[in-house]
C-alpha positions, 0 to 999 in steps of 0.5 A: 630781223622783225625788231629792225622793222618794228623799230623803223615803224615806231620812228616814223610815227614820230617824225615831224613833216612839213606842211605841203599844199595838196590838190585832190579830186575828183570823186567824193560821196557819202558812204553808207557802211554796213558790218556784214556780221551785223546785217541780217542776210542769208546767203545759204542758198544763194549762187554767187555771181560777179556782175557789173550792175545790181538792180535788186536785193537778190543780184546784190546778194549774189555779188556779196556771196562772191566777195565772201567766197573769194575775199576779193574787193568788188565795186558794182554799179546800182542804186543805194538800197536803203530799205533792204539794210536800214542800219548804216554808218555814214561816212565820207567816201570817194577816193578824192574826198577821203584823201582831201580830208585826210591831207587836211587832218594830217597838217596839210593844206588841203585844196579839193575840187569835184565838179558837183558839190552839194551842202550835204557832201561839204558838211562832212568835210573839215571846214579848213579844206578849200575849194577853187572857184572863179570869182574875179579871177581863181579864188580858193574858198572854204568848201562850205562856201562853195556849194554848187548843186543839191545832188549827192552820190550815195554808195552802199558798202559792206565790209567783210571780215573773213580769212581776208578782209574785203568789201562790196560796194554798190556804187550810184551814178552821178549823172554828168560827172566828168573828172576834170576841172570846169572851164573857168578854172581850166583856163586859170590852171597855171595859176592853181598849179603855182599854189600846189606842192602836190596833186593826188587825183582819182575818180576817172572811172567814174566819168559818166556819159562819153567816157573817152572824150571826158578822159581826153579832157582830163588828159590835156588838163593833167598835162598842164600841171608841172606839180608831181602828180599821183594817179590813185588807180581803182578797179573798173571795167577793162575797156575803162582801164585800158583807155586810162592806162593808154592815154591818161596815165602818161600824164602822171608822175606816179600811180598807186594800186592795191593788190586786186588793182595790180592783178587786174592791170597785169592781166590787161597788159598780158601777164600770167600772174597767180591769185596773190601777187608776188614781189617778183611779179609786181616787179615784172608789172612795174617795169611796164608802168615805168614806161610811162610814170616815174614811181609805182607803188603797190600795197598789198596785205603782205608787203608794200613796194615802191618801184622808181626810175629817174626819180630823185628821192632817196630810197631811205626817204621812200622807205620812211614814207611808206612806213609812215603811210602804213602807220596812217592806215593802222591808225585809221584801222584802230579808231574807225576815223581818219587819223590826225597827227595826234593819232599818229603820236599816240599809235603803239604796236599793241593789238598789231603784228608784223607780217612774216618777211617771206616775200622779201626773202623770196625776192632777195633769194631769186635775185641774189640781193644780200641786205634786202630783207633788212633794208628793203632797198635794192637797185635793179638794173637802174630801177630803184626798188623799196619794199616794207613788210605790212603792219597788221591790225588784228581787229580793225574798226575801219577797212574803207579807204585804207588803200587811199590813205597808204597811196596819198600818204607815201607820195606826199611824205616823199615830197615833204 
């Protein structure tokens, strides 16, 4: 059975894809990335603790110890502590920025918007990416010609390669940040809408100041888009999550979550779930989310799955798009850089393995699905279910942003 899935993975890398015009936003920053094994930090006598904000190196070590023990991806608030860990690899970060760059490198027309665009940030992005500005009407300018501030959000990321690959993020704050378009663009949002094929938006959790009012503003703007729009969810405080799930999510067509994010949302929805999200639990969670969106994409270390309701994309194309998306993430893990089309064409299976099919088998057994393990496709009470086993990179050069690649690649490939 695994050979069937391996062949599907290889085929998905070679399929030519249509260029789309993709709007991305709203968060972007510069990540200072550290390999945990390479930094000189002693956690032997540190008491692990998860907290929302770190004020100094000792608290940072406590959160880092928590990550090492649990294998959880964790994001906490705090200033970048450069003097504590002097050697860093600088990369473009933030879901919006990563997705904009990835869309450009894989042959799409990438339109990116963030309210605060510094020269330092723009210089880290490809010249072909464009940015909407108001200049005698709505214009799309090369991103390096659209700089509007000297402020840049800088994050610290520690990558941990243990039994489970995970990371700790110390997230800086960009004062006044709002995940929405400024007034001039808002007034011309219908013009922008006519120029795009898809929207992949994120960064709502970073709203600074009056969070509720800023999400309300974003809700109104997203509601003006007729283009298919995907929300890239991220771990956040429960109060913020409840607001986004209740008010903002229904304005989107699709939502993407990794396993930790899905577990977080399941808890908010009052579900009793284990530490690992089974495919059956993912189905139960998605039935609740499908009350607000047409498509739910959950990706874990073991499987990826899309649940869709009233969605006119063929399940075979959904499956092919997820395979393509996982290949994109594996290509990034392979080189340490966001992949381009050549990286995908050259991708092979050396140094990678296919995860066991246990989750698909258990799901099929409990629901009496005959061909599900082989096809990954089922229709359950008019909900389309499409699942794939993951491809595992045995020695990844990169882990940051892989979830953003998976979600955005799958969603846009379905539309192409």
